[in-house]
C-alpha positions in Angstrom: 35.9 -75.5 -9.3 34.9 -78.4 -11.6 35.0 -78.2 -15.4 31.2 -78.2 -15.4 31.0 -75.4 -12.8 33.5 -73.3 -14.7 31.6 -73.7 -17.9 28.4 -72.6 -16.2 30.0 -69.5 -14.8 31.3 -68.6 -18.3 27.9 -69.3 -19.9 26.2 -66.8 -17.6 28.7 -64.1 -18.7 28.3 -65.1 -22.4 25.0 -63.3 -22.7 26.6 -60.0 -21.9 30.0 -60.3 -23.6 29.5 -62.4 -26.7 29.4 -59.7 -29.4 31.3 -58.7 -32.5 34.8 -57.4 -31.7 38.4 -57.4 -33.0 41.1 -60.0 -32.4 43.6 -57.2 -32.1 46.2 -58.7 -34.3 46.9 -55.0 -34.8 45.7 -51.7 -33.3 44.2 -49.8 -35.0 42.7 -52.8 -36.7 42.7 -53.4 -40.5 39.2 -51.9 -40.7 40.9 -48.5 -40.3 43.4 -49.0 -43.1 42.9 -46.6 -46.0 44.3 -45.8 -49.4 45.6 -42.5 -48.0 48.6 -44.6 -47.1 50.4 -45.0 -50.4 53.5 -46.5 -51.9 55.3 -43.3 -51.3 54.3 -43.5 -47.6 55.8 -47.0 -47.5 59.1 -45.9 -49.1 59.4 -43.1 -46.5 58.9 -45.6 -43.6 61.4 -48.0 -45.2 64.0 -45.2 -45.2 63.3 -44.6 -41.5 63.5 -48.3 -40.8 66.8 -48.6 -42.6 68.4 -46.0 -40.3 67.8 -48.4 -37.3 70.6 -50.5 -38.6 71.4 -52.4 -35.4 67.9 -53.6 -34.8 66.7 -57.0 -36.3 63.6 -57.3 -38.5 60.7 -59.7 -38.7 59.9 -61.0 -42.2 56.7 -62.6 -43.5 56.3 -64.3 -46.9 52.8 -64.9 -48.2 52.4 -68.0 -50.5 48.7 -67.9 -51.4 48.1 -71.1 -53.4 45.9 -74.0 -52.5 44.6 -76.9 -54.7 41.1 -76.8 -53.1 39.2 -74.2 -51.1 38.0 -75.1 -47.6 34.6 -73.6 -47.1 35.4 -72.4 -43.5 38.6 -70.5 -44.7 39.1 -66.8 -44.0 42.6 -66.5 -45.5 43.6 -64.7 -48.7 44.2 -67.6 -51.0 44.3 -68.4 -54.7 42.8 -71.8 -55.7 44.4 -73.4 -58.7 45.9 -76.7 -59.9 47.6 -74.9 -62.8 51.2 -74.8 -61.6 52.2 -72.2 -64.2 50.2 -69.7 -62.2 52.3 -70.3 -59.1 55.5 -70.3 -61.1 54.7 -66.8 -62.4 53.8 -65.6 -58.9 57.1 -66.8 -57.5 59.0 -64.9 -60.2 57.3 -61.7 -59.1 57.8 -62.5 -55.4 61.5 -62.8 -56.0 61.5 -59.4 -57.6 59.6 -57.8 -54.7 62.2 -59.2 -52.3 64.9 -57.7 -54.5 63.1 -54.3 -54.4 62.6 -54.5 -50.7 66.3 -55.3 -50.0 67.4 -52.4 -52.2 65.6 -50.0 -49.8 67.3 -51.6 -46.7 71.0 -51.5 -47.5 72.0 -51.1 -43.8 69.4 -53.3 -42.2 69.3 -57.0 -43.2 69.3 -59.1 -40.0 66.1 -61.1 -39.3 65.1 -62.5 -35.9 61.6 -63.8 -36.9 60.8 -65.3 -40.3 57.6 -67.0 -41.4 56.1 -68.5 -44.5 52.3 -68.5 -44.5 49.4 -68.8 -46.9 47.5 -70.4 -48.5 49.6 -73.6 -48.4 53.3 -72.9 -48.5 54.0 -76.6 -49.2 51.9 -76.2 -52.4 55.2 -75.2 -53.9 57.6 -77.9 -55.1 60.9 -78.7 -53.4 62.8 -76.8 -56.1 60.6 -73.8 -55.8 60.9 -73.8 -52.0 64.7 -74.0 -52.2 64.9 -71.2 -54.8 62.7 -68.9 -52.6 64.8 -69.5 -49.5 68.0 -68.8 -51.6 66.5 -65.5 -52.7 65.6 -64.5 -49.2 69.0 -65.4 -47.7 70.8 -63.8 -50.6 69.6 -60.4 -49.2 68.7 -61.1 -45.5 70.7 -62.7 -42.7 68.8 -65.0 -40.4 70.2 -64.7 -36.9 71.5 -68.0 -35.4 68.6 -68.1 -32.9 66.0 -66.7 -35.2 62.4 -68.1 -35.1 62.1 -69.7 -38.6 58.5 -71.0 -39.0 56.2 -72.4 -41.7 52.6 -73.5 -42.0 52.1 -76.9 -43.5 49.0 -78.9 -44.5 49.3 -82.7 -43.7 47.2 -83.5 -46.8 49.7 -82.2 -49.3 53.1 -82.1 -47.5 55.6 -84.7 -48.4 58.5 -86.2 -46.4 60.8 -84.8 -49.0 59.5 -81.3 -48.3 60.0 -81.8 -44.6 63.6 -83.0 -45.2 64.2 -79.8 -47.2 62.7 -77.5 -44.6 65.0 -79.0 -42.0 67.9 -78.5 -44.3 66.9 -74.9 -45.0 67.0 -74.0 -41.3 63.2 -74.0 -40.5 62.9 -74.6 -36.8 59.1 -74.3 -36.1 56.4 -76.2 -37.9 52.7 -75.4 -37.6 50.2 -78.0 -38.9 46.6 -77.3 -39.6 44.2 -79.8 -38.1 41.0 -77.9 -37.3 39.1 -81.0 -36.3 39.7 -84.8 -36.5 36.0 -85.6 -36.8 35.0 -86.9 -40.3 31.6 -85.3 -40.2 33.0 -81.9 -39.3 35.7 -82.2 -42.0 33.0 -83.0 -44.6 31.0 -80.0 -43.5 34.0 -77.6 -44.0 35.3 -79.3 -47.2 38.6 -80.3 -45.5 38.9 -84.1 -45.5 42.1 -84.9 -43.6 42.4 -88.2 -42.0 43.8 -88.7 -38.5 46.4 -91.0 -40.1 47.6 -88.3 -42.4 48.2 -85.9 -39.5 49.8 -88.6 -37.3 52.1 -89.7 -40.1 53.4 -86.2 -40.8 53.6 -85.3 -37.1 55.6 -88.3 -36.2 58.0 -87.9 -39.2 58.5 -84.2 -38.3 59.2 -85.2 -34.7 61.9 -87.7 -35.9 63.5 -84.8 -37.8 63.9 -83.0 -34.5 62.5 -79.6 -35.4 62.7 -77.2 -32.5 58.9 -77.0 -32.1 55.8 -78.4 -33.6 52.4 -76.6 -33.3 49.0 -78.0 -34.1 46.0 -75.8 -34.9 42.4 -76.6 -33.8 39.3 -74.5 -34.4 36.2 -74.4 -32.2 32.9 -73.2 -33.5 32.9 -75.2 -36.7 29.7 -76.9 -38.1 28.5 -80.1 -36.4 31.0 -79.8 -33.5 29.8 -81.2 -30.2 31.5 -81.4 -26.8 31.6 -85.2 -27.0 33.3 -85.3 -30.3 35.6 -82.3 -29.5 36.8 -84.2 -26.4 37.9 -87.0 -28.7 39.8 -84.4 -30.7 41.6 -83.4 -27.5 42.4 -87.0 -26.6 44.1 -87.5 -30.0 46.0 -84.3 -29.8 47.2 -84.8 -26.2 48.4 -88.3 -27.2 50.6 -86.6 -29.9 51.7 -84.0 -27.3 52.8 -81.2 -29.6 55.0 -78.4 -28.2 52.4 -75.8 -28.8 48.7 -75.7 -29.7 46.5 -73.0 -31.1 42.8 -73.3 -30.3 41.2 -70.6 -32.5 37.7 -69.3 -32.2 36.1 -69.8 -35.6 35.6 -66.4 -37.3 32.4 -66.7 -39.3 32.5 -63.7 -41.5 30.5 -64.5 -44.7 30.2 -60.8 -45.6 34.0 -60.8 -46.0 34.6 -64.4 -47.3 32.0 -65.5 -49.7 33.1 -69.1 -49.6 31.8 -69.3 -46.0 28.3 -68.8 -47.3 28.5 -72.4 -48.4 28.3 -73.5 -44.7 24.9 -74.4 -43.3 24.4 -71.8 -40.6 22.0 -74.1 -38.8 24.9 -76.6 -38.2 27.1 -74.0 -36.5 27.2 -74.6 -32.7 25.3 -72.1 -30.5 27.3 -69.5 -28.7 26.8 -71.5 -25.5 28.1 -74.7 -27.0 31.0 -72.9 -28.7 32.2 -71.5 -25.4 31.8 -74.9 -23.8 34.1 -76.3 -26.5 36.9 -73.9 -25.6 36.4 -74.3 -21.8 36.7 -78.1 -22.4 39.9 -77.7 -24.4 41.4 -75.3 -21.9 40.7 -77.5 -18.9 42.1 -80.6 -20.7 45.3 -78.8 -21.7 45.8 -77.4 -18.2 45.2 -80.9 -16.7 47.8 -82.3 -19.1 50.4 -79.8 -18.0 50.2 -77.2 -20.7 50.4 -73.5 -19.9 47.9 -71.0 -21.4 49.6 -68.5 -23.7 47.6 -65.4 -24.5 43.9 -65.9 -25.3 44.0 -69.0 -27.5 47.4 -70.7 -27.4 48.9 -73.4 -25.1 52.5 -74.6 -24.7 54.5 -77.1 -22.7 56.1 -75.6 -19.7 59.6 -75.6 -21.1 58.6 -73.9 -24.3 60.0 -70.4 -25.0 56.4 -69.0 -25.1 55.6 -70.4 -21.7 58.8 -69.0 -20.3 58.2 -65.6 -21.8 54.6 -65.5 -20.6 55.7 -66.3 -17.1 58.1 -63.4 -17.3 55.5 -61.1 -18.9 57.7 -60.5 -21.9 55.5 -62.1 -24.6 54.9 -60.3 -27.9 52.4 -60.6 -30.7 52.2 -59.5 -34.3 50.6 -60.6 -37.6 52.6 -63.8 -37.3 51.3 -64.7 -33.9 52.7 -64.9 -30.4 56.5 -64.7 -30.3 59.6 -63.9 -28.2 61.7 -63.0 -31.2 59.7 -60.1 -32.7 61.8 -57.5 -34.5 61.1 -53.8 -34.0 59.8 -53.6 -37.6 58.0 -56.3 -39.5 58.1 -56.6 -43.3 55.6 -58.5 -45.4 56.1 -59.7 -49.0 53.6 -61.3 -51.4 49.9 -60.6 -52.1 47.9 -59.3 -49.1 51.0 -59.3 -46.8 51.0 -56.7 -44.1 54.0 -54.8 -42.8 54.3 -53.0 -39.5 57.1 -50.5 -39.5 58.0 -47.2 -37.9 54.5 -46.6 -36.5 52.6 -47.5 -39.6 50.8 -50.5 -41.2 51.2 -51.3 -44.9 49.2 -53.9 -46.8 49.9 -55.3 -50.3 47.3 -55.7 -53.0 45.3 -59.0 -52.9 44.8 -59.7 -56.6 47.6 -61.2 -58.7 47.2 -58.8 -61.8 47.5 -55.7 -59.5 50.5 -57.3 -57.8 52.2 -58.0 -61.1 51.4 -54.5 -62.5 53.1 -52.8 -59.5 56.2 -54.9 -59.7 56.5 -54.4 -63.4 56.4 -50.7 -62.8 59.1 -50.9 -60.2 56.7 -50.0 -57.4 55.9 -51.7 -54.1 52.4 -53.3 -54.4 50.9 -51.3 -51.6 47.1 -51.0 -51.6 46.4 -49.4 -48.2 47.7 -48.8 -44.8 47.6 -46.6 -41.7 49.9 -44.0 -40.0 49.6 -44.3 -36.2 49.2 -41.1 -34.2 50.4 -40.7 -30.6 47.1 -41.8 -29.1 47.1 -44.9 -31.4 50.6 -45.8 -30.1 49.6 -45.5 -26.5 46.4 -47.6 -26.9 48.2 -50.1 -29.0 50.8 -50.7 -26.2 48.0 -51.0 -23.6 46.1 -53.5 -25.7 49.2 -55.5 -26.6 50.3 -55.8 -22.9 46.8 -57.1 -21.9 46.4 -59.4 -24.8 49.8 -61.0 -24.4 50.5 -61.0 -20.7 47.1 -60.4 -19.0 49.0 -57.7 -17.0 49.7 -54.0 -17.3 52.2 -52.1 -15.3 50.8 -48.5 -15.1 54.1 -46.9 -14.3 55.8 -48.6 -17.3 53.1 -47.2 -19.7 53.5 -43.8 -18.1 57.3 -43.8 -18.5 57.2 -45.0 -22.1 54.5 -42.6 -23.3 54.8 -39.6 -20.9 51.2 -39.8 -19.6 49.3 -40.0 -16.3 47.6 -43.4 -16.8 44.7 -42.6 -14.4 43.9 -39.3 -16.1 44.5 -40.4 -19.7 42.3 -43.5 -19.3 39.8 -42.2 -16.7 36.8 -42.9 -18.8 38.0 -46.5 -19.6 38.8 -47.3 -16.0 35.4 -46.1 -14.9 33.7 -48.2 -17.6 35.8 -51.3 -16.6 35.0 -50.8 -12.9 31.3 -50.0 -13.0 28.6 -52.3 -11.8 28.0 -55.4 -14.0 31.4 -54.8 -15.7 34.7 -56.8 -15.8 35.7 -55.9 -12.3 32.3 -56.7 -10.9 32.3 -60.0 -12.7 35.7 -60.9 -11.1 37.9 -61.1 -14.2 39.8 -57.9 -13.9 41.5 -56.2 -11.0 42.3 -52.5 -11.1 45.1 -51.6 -8.7 46.9 -48.2 -8.3 50.0 -49.7 -9.9 48.7 -52.2 -12.3 45.8 -53.9 -14.1 45.5 -57.7 -13.7 43.4 -60.0 -15.8 42.2 -62.9 -13.5 39.8 -65.8 -13.4 37.5 -66.0 -16.4 39.0 -62.8 -17.7 41.1 -64.8 -20.1 38.0 -65.9 -21.9 36.9 -62.4 -22.4 40.2 -60.6 -22.9 39.0 -59.2 -26.3 36.1 -57.5 -24.5 38.4 -55.9 -21.9 40.7 -54.6 -24.7 37.7 -53.3 -26.6 37.1 -50.7 -23.8 40.5 -49.1 -24.8 39.6 -49.1 -28.5 38.8 -45.4 -29.4 37.6 -46.4 -32.9 34.9 -48.8 -31.7 33.2 -45.9 -29.8 32.5 -44.2 -33.1 31.3 -47.3 -35.1 27.5 -47.1 -34.6 26.6 -49.2 -37.7 24.4 -52.2 -38.5 27.0 -53.4 -41.0 29.0 -56.3 -39.5 32.8 -55.7 -39.2 34.2 -58.3 -36.9 33.6 -61.9 -35.8 32.1 -62.5 -32.4 34.4 -62.4 -29.4 33.5 -65.9 -28.2 
């Protein structure tokens, strides 16, 4: 089928399936987190996690600072040019890492490690070196650990890249969003193609294990013609991995997005056309689709894992190195350990107050029950591998899949549903996402979301699925 024909098929389905829904970075989603989960809850879970001494961990470090705010941004950031603010934060971050390590005396190995933000390379070379020293003082990065960082080509220096290589970082993720000057002006992120090329080429010369570039579709003033030019530039660079994210327009959550001109946002039809265009160009160039919005070269670990149906996903993204428990440090960071989610406070004063009191800066979280764990597993398998082995789920959770999910299977298979539209196959032994189902994987997973069934409200909670 031609690109135009595929786009037309997808557009016909858009009218039914484009509605607000979760991205399922977690299940239950962060909307369900409450203050009932306390610092005491977190300490209890840390004690349980410590007892799994032989299992590696995942560790996320949040560095929230940026010099300027991009109007499209949905991240938890702190905008300041006053370096003393960052210096004070780093002091407290070191203390949180000390506190965390003191509760994990038997469990220090890390298989997945990530610095995110904000802009991690907002920090100076000396600050970055000191932070890495603090982490490795307590935690041991495994020889084949996934050690990743997000960098902004506008502010990242060659000296910083040299240091990251020296410190053992192996994966670099660069934010691009869009190369088109008019789009960049509309989102307050002016980043020349030359800046991106220069940092990309220098990073390639340093021989990092993998380089990822991020694009976003659905931004103001984007058109298929201009987006195709974006793709041509990106494919010329040929990164190891690419993330093509659907823009999450959530002005009720992020006030800075109110600055955007809503009339300049592409229509749902055009937005979907942008992704279909990107997907076809990546596939034609030899990339493999990973999950719902990533692409990788065939030899990449993610591509190999996806082919073997052993891909994983957590708050740090798709991975093959995910530890059984994930820890998060810094403001707004989320941990995922022993069947619970724990999120730190977002404001600096509250963060400092907790650390000064010798407490973990937990603001809210969630304790999963048995049903949550079952549904979480089902959603994760579908989101990551577009495949679900019913017998495996039954064995792991001690259920009869057909009986437990009878209502969901009926809904998926009814007329004018995913099966009828040809993007899901329900077999006695498995579920298989096929055809255009990858475009609407969030909608498929939403059928298994028990909490969505009870959310009859006019108040917006999620971005649109397409």
